[in-house]
A tleap script that builds the chain and sets N, CA, C and O, in Angstrom:
source leaprc.protein.ff14SB
mol = sequence {
  NMET SER TYR GLU LYS ILE LYS GLU GLU PHE
  ILE LYS SER ALA GLU ALA TYR ILE ASN ALA
  LYS ARG GLN PRO PHE GLU LYS LEU SER GLY
  MET GLU LEU VAL ASP ALA LYS SER HIE TYR
  LEU ASP ASP PHE GLN GLY TYR ILE MET HIE
  LEU ASN PHE THR LEU ASN ALA LEU ILE GLU
  GLU HIE SER VAL SER PHE GLN THR PRO GLU
  GLU ALA THR ALA PHE GLN ASP PHE MET LYS
  PRO THR PHE GLY SER VAL ALA LEU LYS PHE
  THR GLU GLY LEU VAL CGLU
}
set mol.1.N position { 16.570 12.703 -8.407 }
set mol.1.CA position { 17.411 13.826 -8.022 }
set mol.1.C position { 17.357 14.802 -9.053 }
set mol.1.O position { 17.534 14.439 -10.216 }
set mol.2.N position { 17.084 16.267 -8.717 }
set mol.2.CA position { 17.170 17.226 -9.838 }
set mol.2.C position { 18.642 17.764 -10.177 }
set mol.2.O position { 19.528 17.988 -9.352 }
set mol.3.N position { 18.708 17.910 -11.439 }
set mol.3.CA position { 19.899 18.543 -11.827 }
set mol.3.C position { 20.632 19.871 -11.043 }
set mol.3.O position { 21.814 20.196 -10.925 }
set mol.4.N position { 19.580 20.372 -10.649 }
set mol.4.CA position { 19.970 21.759 -9.735 }
set mol.4.C position { 20.831 21.049 -8.407 }
set mol.4.O position { 21.986 21.347 -8.100 }
set mol.5.N position { 20.080 20.173 -7.801 }
set mol.5.CA position { 20.775 19.510 -6.502 }
set mol.5.C position { 22.161 18.944 -6.805 }
set mol.5.O position { 23.093 19.253 -6.063 }
set mol.6.N position { 22.360 18.118 -7.870 }
set mol.6.CA position { 23.495 17.783 -8.353 }
set mol.6.C position { 24.617 18.928 -8.360 }
set mol.6.O position { 25.724 18.909 -7.822 }
set mol.7.N position { 23.986 19.967 -9.154 }
set mol.7.CA position { 24.872 21.131 -9.428 }
set mol.7.C position { 25.562 21.537 -8.079 }
set mol.7.O position { 26.773 21.540 -7.857 }
set mol.8.N position { 24.457 21.911 -7.146 }
set mol.8.CA position { 24.779 22.550 -5.910 }
set mol.8.C position { 25.884 21.695 -4.976 }
set mol.8.O position { 26.797 22.225 -4.343 }
set mol.9.N position { 25.605 20.287 -5.029 }
set mol.9.CA position { 26.571 19.359 -4.472 }
set mol.9.C position { 27.900 19.411 -5.110 }
set mol.9.O position { 28.908 19.294 -4.414 }
set mol.10.N position { 27.977 19.591 -6.480 }
set mol.10.CA position { 29.213 19.535 -7.436 }
set mol.10.C position { 29.920 20.718 -6.886 }
set mol.10.O position { 31.102 20.619 -6.555 }
set mol.11.N position { 29.252 21.849 -6.769 }
set mol.11.CA position { 29.885 23.373 -6.684 }
set mol.11.C position { 30.447 23.067 -5.065 }
set mol.11.O position { 31.608 23.369 -4.788 }
set mol.12.N position { 29.661 22.530 -4.161 }
set mol.12.CA position { 30.201 22.419 -2.594 }
set mol.12.C position { 31.566 21.614 -2.766 }
set mol.12.O position { 32.632 22.048 -2.330 }
set mol.13.N position { 31.448 20.506 -3.382 }
set mol.13.CA position { 32.683 19.627 -3.699 }
set mol.13.C position { 33.899 20.367 -4.050 }
set mol.13.O position { 34.912 20.249 -3.360 }
set mol.14.N position { 33.856 21.140 -5.108 }
set mol.14.CA position { 34.715 21.874 -5.843 }
set mol.14.C position { 35.414 22.834 -4.643 }
set mol.14.O position { 36.614 22.806 -4.369 }
set mol.15.N position { 34.576 23.546 -4.096 }
set mol.15.CA position { 34.832 24.716 -3.195 }
set mol.15.C position { 35.619 23.900 -2.252 }
set mol.15.O position { 36.789 24.240 -2.073 }
set mol.16.N position { 35.106 22.769 -1.555 }
set mol.16.CA position { 36.027 22.241 -0.400 }
set mol.16.C position { 37.293 21.853 -0.888 }
set mol.16.O position { 38.266 21.956 -0.141 }
set mol.17.N position { 37.427 21.395 -2.105 }
set mol.17.CA position { 38.630 20.787 -2.626 }
set mol.17.C position { 39.589 22.145 -2.797 }
set mol.17.O position { 40.779 21.961 -2.538 }
set mol.18.N position { 39.291 23.157 -3.106 }
set mol.18.CA position { 40.209 24.314 -3.320 }
set mol.18.C position { 40.487 24.948 -1.877 }
set mol.18.O position { 41.602 25.404 -1.623 }
set mol.19.N position { 39.521 24.966 -1.002 }
set mol.19.CA position { 39.865 25.692 0.192 }
set mol.19.C position { 40.807 24.507 0.945 }
set mol.19.O position { 41.801 24.928 1.538 }
set mol.20.N position { 40.607 23.348 0.955 }
set mol.20.CA position { 41.600 22.518 1.602 }
set mol.20.C position { 43.060 22.660 0.939 }
set mol.20.O position { 44.054 22.758 1.659 }
set mol.21.N position { 43.148 22.668 -0.490 }
set mol.21.CA position { 44.582 22.820 -1.098 }
set mol.21.C position { 44.937 24.219 -0.475 }
set mol.21.O position { 46.061 24.289 0.020 }
set mol.22.N position { 44.097 25.417 -0.421 }
set mol.22.CA position { 44.796 26.539 -0.162 }
set mol.22.C position { 44.998 27.021 1.403 }
set mol.22.O position { 45.564 28.042 1.792 }
set mol.23.N position { 44.421 26.073 2.119 }
set mol.23.CA position { 44.641 26.337 3.756 }
set mol.23.C position { 46.206 26.533 4.054 }
set mol.23.O position { 46.551 27.529 4.690 }
set mol.24.N position { 47.064 25.700 3.653 }
set mol.24.CA position { 48.377 26.077 3.897 }
set mol.24.C position { 49.078 27.306 3.617 }
set mol.24.O position { 50.076 27.739 4.193 }
set mol.25.N position { 48.350 27.879 2.538 }
set mol.25.CA position { 48.828 29.457 2.106 }
set mol.25.C position { 48.830 30.394 3.435 }
set mol.25.O position { 49.764 31.182 3.583 }
set mol.26.N position { 47.791 30.316 4.404 }
set mol.26.CA position { 47.774 31.180 5.278 }
set mol.26.C position { 49.273 31.133 6.244 }
set mol.26.O position { 49.796 32.082 6.827 }
set mol.27.N position { 49.598 30.137 6.201 }
set mol.27.CA position { 50.832 29.897 7.314 }
set mol.27.C position { 52.154 30.444 6.601 }
set mol.27.O position { 53.131 30.661 7.317 }
set mol.28.N position { 52.234 30.678 5.220 }
set mol.28.CA position { 53.281 30.755 4.540 }
set mol.28.C position { 53.618 32.353 4.252 }
set mol.28.O position { 52.666 33.134 4.272 }
set mol.29.N position { 54.847 32.817 4.005 }
set mol.29.CA position { 55.020 33.814 3.254 }
set mol.29.C position { 56.399 33.743 2.619 }
set mol.29.O position { 57.199 32.842 2.869 }
set mol.30.N position { 56.667 34.917 1.643 }
set mol.30.CA position { 57.855 34.816 0.905 }
set mol.30.C position { 57.927 33.840 -0.217 }
set mol.30.O position { 57.050 33.672 -1.064 }
set mol.31.N position { 59.052 33.222 -0.136 }
set mol.31.CA position { 59.279 32.083 -1.333 }
set mol.31.C position { 58.470 30.893 -0.913 }
set mol.31.O position { 57.983 30.190 -1.798 }
set mol.32.N position { 58.279 30.598 0.340 }
set mol.32.CA position { 57.644 29.513 0.680 }
set mol.32.C position { 56.180 29.622 0.210 }
set mol.32.O position { 55.556 28.613 -0.119 }
set mol.33.N position { 55.688 30.736 0.183 }
set mol.33.CA position { 54.142 31.104 -0.341 }
set mol.33.C position { 54.275 31.045 -1.936 }
set mol.33.O position { 53.388 30.535 -2.622 }
set mol.34.N position { 55.216 31.493 -2.378 }
set mol.34.CA position { 55.268 31.527 -4.018 }
set mol.34.C position { 55.400 30.119 -4.381 }
set mol.34.O position { 54.791 29.743 -5.382 }
set mol.35.N position { 56.179 29.191 -3.645 }
set mol.35.CA position { 56.536 27.706 -4.009 }
set mol.35.C position { 55.277 26.973 -3.764 }
set mol.35.O position { 55.016 26.086 -4.576 }
set mol.36.N position { 54.372 27.197 -2.707 }
set mol.36.CA position { 53.176 26.617 -2.358 }
set mol.36.C position { 52.276 26.888 -3.537 }
set mol.36.O position { 51.739 25.960 -4.140 }
set mol.37.N position { 52.121 28.055 -3.847 }
set mol.37.CA position { 51.095 28.495 -5.028 }
set mol.37.C position { 51.437 27.848 -6.189 }
set mol.37.O position { 50.522 27.376 -6.862 }
set mol.38.N position { 52.776 27.711 -6.623 }
set mol.38.CA position { 53.251 26.934 -7.817 }
set mol.38.C position { 52.733 25.684 -7.922 }
set mol.38.O position { 52.060 25.310 -8.882 }
set mol.39.N position { 53.117 24.782 -6.640 }
set mol.39.CA position { 52.803 23.524 -6.609 }
set mol.39.C position { 51.218 23.271 -6.816 }
set mol.39.O position { 50.722 22.338 -7.449 }
set mol.40.N position { 50.468 24.406 -6.079 }
set mol.40.CA position { 49.093 24.186 -6.089 }
set mol.40.C position { 48.593 24.349 -7.557 }
set mol.40.O position { 47.727 23.567 -7.951 }
set mol.41.N position { 49.107 25.368 -8.446 }
set mol.41.CA position { 48.646 25.528 -9.517 }
set mol.41.C position { 49.041 24.376 -10.813 }
set mol.41.O position { 48.575 24.203 -11.939 }
set mol.42.N position { 50.054 23.759 -10.083 }
set mol.42.CA position { 50.610 22.695 -11.104 }
set mol.42.C position { 49.626 21.354 -10.759 }
set mol.42.O position { 49.817 20.296 -11.359 }
set mol.43.N position { 48.737 21.469 -9.912 }
set mol.43.CA position { 47.869 20.191 -9.679 }
set mol.43.C position { 46.430 20.531 -10.321 }
set mol.43.O position { 45.431 19.891 -9.994 }
set mol.44.N position { 46.398 21.493 -11.178 }
set mol.44.CA position { 45.053 21.708 -12.087 }
set mol.44.C position { 44.713 20.446 -12.429 }
set mol.44.O position { 43.645 20.036 -11.974 }
set mol.45.N position { 45.364 19.709 -13.133 }
set mol.45.CA position { 44.802 18.399 -13.772 }
set mol.45.C position { 44.431 17.536 -12.694 }
set mol.45.O position { 43.622 16.677 -13.046 }
set mol.46.N position { 44.788 17.490 -11.416 }
set mol.46.CA position { 44.371 16.920 -10.429 }
set mol.46.C position { 43.034 17.150 -9.965 }
set mol.46.O position { 42.204 16.308 -9.624 }
set mol.47.N position { 42.929 18.457 -9.997 }
set mol.47.CA position { 41.558 19.092 -9.878 }
set mol.47.C position { 40.472 18.870 -10.940 }
set mol.47.O position { 39.287 18.616 -10.723 }
set mol.48.N position { 41.001 18.990 -11.969 }
set mol.48.CA position { 39.944 18.688 -13.150 }
set mol.48.C position { 39.427 17.177 -12.965 }
set mol.48.O position { 38.240 16.887 -13.117 }
set mol.49.N position { 40.334 16.315 -12.652 }
set mol.49.CA position { 40.238 14.796 -12.452 }
set mol.49.C position { 39.135 14.639 -11.267 }
set mol.49.O position { 38.182 13.865 -11.352 }
set mol.50.N position { 39.396 15.485 -10.140 }
set mol.50.CA position { 38.564 15.525 -8.931 }
set mol.50.C position { 37.133 15.797 -9.330 }
set mol.50.O position { 36.174 15.082 -9.040 }
set mol.51.N position { 37.102 16.981 -10.071 }
set mol.51.CA position { 35.796 17.332 -10.747 }
set mol.51.C position { 34.935 16.178 -11.568 }
set mol.51.O position { 33.725 15.968 -11.483 }
set mol.52.N position { 35.864 15.526 -12.347 }
set mol.52.CA position { 35.200 14.562 -13.181 }
set mol.52.C position { 34.695 13.385 -12.269 }
set mol.52.O position { 33.605 12.862 -12.503 }
set mol.53.N position { 35.407 13.017 -11.340 }
set mol.53.CA position { 35.116 11.827 -10.219 }
set mol.53.C position { 34.048 12.186 -9.685 }
set mol.53.O position { 33.137 11.366 -9.565 }
set mol.54.N position { 33.896 13.609 -9.201 }
set mol.54.CA position { 32.661 14.178 -8.172 }
set mol.54.C position { 31.307 13.895 -8.875 }
set mol.54.O position { 30.306 13.349 -8.412 }
set mol.55.N position { 31.560 14.474 -10.281 }
set mol.55.CA position { 30.237 14.619 -10.991 }
set mol.55.C position { 29.803 13.327 -11.373 }
set mol.55.O position { 28.595 13.095 -11.407 }
set mol.56.N position { 30.697 12.387 -11.689 }
set mol.56.CA position { 30.193 10.727 -11.836 }
set mol.56.C position { 29.824 10.111 -10.654 }
set mol.56.O position { 28.918 9.281 -10.583 }
set mol.57.N position { 30.536 10.510 -9.670 }
set mol.57.CA position { 29.788 9.907 -8.485 }
set mol.57.C position { 28.769 10.416 -7.925 }
set mol.57.O position { 28.234 9.698 -7.079 }
set mol.58.N position { 28.240 11.589 -8.144 }
set mol.58.CA position { 26.941 12.065 -7.826 }
set mol.58.C position { 25.771 11.520 -8.681 }
set mol.58.O position { 24.670 11.215 -8.222 }
set mol.59.N position { 26.098 11.444 -9.826 }
set mol.59.CA position { 25.278 10.839 -10.923 }
set mol.59.C position { 24.989 9.206 -10.642 }
set mol.59.O position { 23.974 8.587 -10.960 }
set mol.60.N position { 26.086 8.732 -10.007 }
set mol.60.CA position { 25.698 7.255 -9.622 }
set mol.60.C position { 25.044 7.237 -8.243 }
set mol.60.O position { 24.110 6.499 -7.929 }
set mol.61.N position { 25.633 8.120 -7.468 }
set mol.61.CA position { 24.919 8.094 -5.996 }
set mol.61.C position { 23.481 8.279 -5.895 }
set mol.61.O position { 22.781 7.735 -5.041 }
set mol.62.N position { 22.986 9.227 -6.984 }
set mol.62.CA position { 21.726 9.597 -6.870 }
set mol.62.C position { 20.852 8.708 -8.101 }
set mol.62.O position { 19.703 9.002 -8.430 }
set mol.63.N position { 21.537 7.725 -8.616 }
set mol.63.CA position { 20.671 7.028 -9.415 }
set mol.63.C position { 20.304 7.737 -10.667 }
set mol.63.O position { 19.300 7.414 -11.303 }
set mol.64.N position { 20.983 8.560 -10.982 }
set mol.64.CA position { 20.457 9.464 -12.325 }
set mol.64.C position { 20.871 8.234 -13.735 }
set mol.64.O position { 21.928 7.658 -13.994 }
set mol.65.N position { 19.761 8.205 -14.290 }
set mol.65.CA position { 20.173 7.392 -15.596 }
set mol.65.C position { 19.368 8.113 -16.770 }
set mol.65.O position { 18.206 8.520 -16.739 }
set mol.66.N position { 20.263 8.162 -17.780 }
set mol.66.CA position { 19.914 8.799 -19.003 }
set mol.66.C position { 19.431 7.880 -19.860 }
set mol.66.O position { 20.159 7.030 -20.373 }
set mol.67.N position { 17.911 7.992 -20.132 }
set mol.67.CA position { 17.381 6.812 -21.134 }
set mol.67.C position { 17.520 7.270 -22.453 }
set mol.67.O position { 17.140 6.457 -23.296 }
set mol.68.N position { 17.927 8.272 -22.850 }
set mol.68.CA position { 18.495 8.626 -24.411 }
set mol.68.C position { 19.649 9.441 -24.485 }
set mol.68.O position { 19.998 10.147 -23.539 }
set mol.69.N position { 20.221 9.384 -25.491 }
set mol.69.CA position { 21.403 10.213 -25.682 }
set mol.69.C position { 21.249 11.834 -25.453 }
set mol.69.O position { 22.077 12.569 -24.915 }
set mol.70.N position { 20.092 12.163 -25.950 }
set mol.70.CA position { 19.443 13.507 -25.781 }
set mol.70.C position { 19.476 13.887 -24.527 }
set mol.70.O position { 20.037 14.962 -24.316 }
set mol.71.N position { 18.895 13.133 -23.341 }
set mol.71.CA position { 18.886 13.337 -22.007 }
set mol.71.C position { 20.206 13.608 -21.705 }
set mol.71.O position { 20.481 14.701 -21.208 }
set mol.72.N position { 21.237 12.631 -21.967 }
set mol.72.CA position { 22.728 12.910 -21.433 }
set mol.72.C position { 23.319 14.155 -21.974 }
set mol.72.O position { 24.122 14.827 -21.326 }
set mol.73.N position { 22.922 14.455 -23.153 }
set mol.73.CA position { 23.359 15.548 -23.845 }
set mol.73.C position { 22.824 16.912 -23.041 }
set mol.73.O position { 23.669 17.767 -22.776 }
set mol.74.N position { 21.545 17.110 -22.681 }
set mol.74.CA position { 20.797 17.883 -21.932 }
set mol.74.C position { 21.507 18.093 -20.752 }
set mol.74.O position { 21.698 19.248 -20.372 }
set mol.75.N position { 21.925 17.142 -20.117 }
set mol.75.CA position { 22.590 17.198 -18.722 }
set mol.75.C position { 24.060 17.961 -18.841 }
set mol.75.O position { 24.423 18.908 -18.143 }
set mol.76.N position { 24.815 17.314 -19.896 }
set mol.76.CA position { 26.025 18.034 -20.386 }
set mol.76.C position { 25.940 19.589 -20.527 }
set mol.76.O position { 26.645 20.464 -20.023 }
set mol.77.N position { 25.001 19.658 -21.257 }
set mol.77.CA position { 24.717 21.203 -21.606 }
set mol.77.C position { 24.558 22.092 -20.380 }
set mol.77.O position { 25.068 23.206 -20.257 }
set mol.78.N position { 23.720 21.413 -19.401 }
set mol.78.CA position { 23.185 22.113 -18.160 }
set mol.78.C position { 24.552 22.286 -17.226 }
set mol.78.O position { 24.587 23.264 -16.480 }
set mol.79.N position { 25.554 21.466 -17.243 }
set mol.79.CA position { 26.445 21.383 -16.357 }
set mol.79.C position { 27.804 21.934 -16.886 }
set mol.79.O position { 28.756 22.066 -16.117 }
set mol.80.N position { 27.891 22.278 -18.315 }
set mol.80.CA position { 29.020 22.840 -18.553 }
set mol.80.C position { 29.461 24.165 -18.403 }
set mol.80.O position { 30.643 24.487 -18.521 }
set mol.81.N position { 28.570 24.922 -18.151 }
set mol.81.CA position { 28.776 26.452 -17.517 }
set mol.81.C position { 29.428 26.239 -15.875 }
set mol.81.O position { 30.372 26.904 -15.447 }
set mol.82.N position { 28.841 25.375 -15.241 }
set mol.82.CA position { 29.239 25.231 -14.115 }
set mol.82.C position { 30.770 24.631 -13.939 }
set mol.82.O position { 31.715 24.995 -13.239 }
set mol.83.N position { 30.610 23.630 -14.813 }
set mol.83.CA position { 32.188 23.011 -14.611 }
set mol.83.C position { 33.061 24.038 -15.207 }
set mol.83.O position { 34.144 24.127 -14.629 }
set mol.84.N position { 32.906 24.778 -16.128 }
set mol.84.CA position { 33.869 25.983 -16.708 }
set mol.84.C position { 34.000 26.870 -15.367 }
set mol.84.O position { 35.157 26.992 -14.967 }
set mol.85.N position { 33.098 27.443 -14.688 }
set mol.85.CA position { 33.276 28.296 -13.539 }
set mol.85.C position { 33.953 27.993 -12.408 }
set mol.85.O position { 34.689 28.749 -11.773 }
set mol.86.N position { 33.610 26.548 -12.107 }
set mol.86.CA position { 34.516 25.829 -10.920 }
set mol.86.C position { 35.893 25.769 -11.476 }
set mol.86.O position { 36.823 25.976 -10.697 }
set mol.87.N position { 36.128 25.524 -12.668 }
set mol.87.CA position { 37.404 25.210 -13.151 }
set mol.87.C position { 38.188 26.542 -12.811 }
set mol.87.O position { 39.218 26.545 -12.137 }
set mol.88.N position { 37.634 27.604 -13.310 }
set mol.88.CA position { 38.319 28.911 -13.225 }
set mol.88.C position { 38.484 29.360 -11.718 }
set mol.88.O position { 39.414 30.065 -11.328 }
set mol.89.N position { 37.540 28.902 -10.975 }
set mol.89.CA position { 37.951 29.368 -9.367 }
set mol.89.C position { 39.087 28.538 -8.917 }
set mol.89.O position { 39.454 28.682 -7.751 }
set mol.90.N position { 39.561 27.877 -9.508 }
set mol.90.CA position { 40.891 27.030 -8.956 }
set mol.90.C position { 42.009 28.207 -8.915 }
set mol.90.O position { 42.654 28.424 -7.889 }
set mol.91.N position { 42.199 28.988 -10.173 }
set mol.91.CA position { 43.135 29.853 -10.206 }
set mol.91.C position { 42.813 31.394 -9.675 }
set mol.91.O position { 43.646 32.298 -9.595 }
set mol.92.N position { 41.515 31.470 -9.357 }
set mol.92.CA position { 41.070 32.596 -8.927 }
set mol.92.C position { 41.948 33.272 -7.828 }
set mol.92.O position { 42.126 32.702 -6.751 }
set mol.93.N position { 42.539 34.589 -8.128 }
set mol.93.CA position { 43.338 35.320 -6.941 }
set mol.93.C position { 44.729 34.926 -7.379 }
set mol.93.O position { 45.559 35.761 -7.019 }
set mol.94.N position { 45.176 34.022 -7.971 }
set mol.94.CA position { 46.539 33.461 -8.259 }
set mol.94.C position { 47.094 34.015 -9.560 }
set mol.94.O position { 48.220 34.499 -9.679 }
set mol.95.N position { 46.294 33.910 -10.411 }
set mol.95.CA position { 46.671 34.077 -11.861 }
set mol.95.C position { 45.931 35.409 -12.303 }
set mol.95.O position { 44.840 35.756 -11.853 }
set mol.96.N position { 46.591 36.032 -13.142 }
set mol.96.CA position { 46.177 37.391 -13.531 }
set mol.96.C position { 45.683 37.326 -15.122 }
set mol.96.O position { 45.285 38.345 -15.687 }
savepdb mol mol.pdb
quit
């Protein structure tokens, strides 16, 4: 499996997580909405754990094996910008 395909699946999983967690916002207003957003933002560490789990699962699922430390580093370097951008998406529109 190509690194690009793993990246695509990783992004889809991150977006699905965010969408699922934000879905209740649509039904709330006032202080209930503020509280829901606060609890959502408090779960940032859970989101990061989800991202790590997802990436590791995709690597295993698609039998990606790194033959050298350089290959593993190249993959990390490839994924680092994507990991950063999906991490920021978690707070997008909620934090200024």
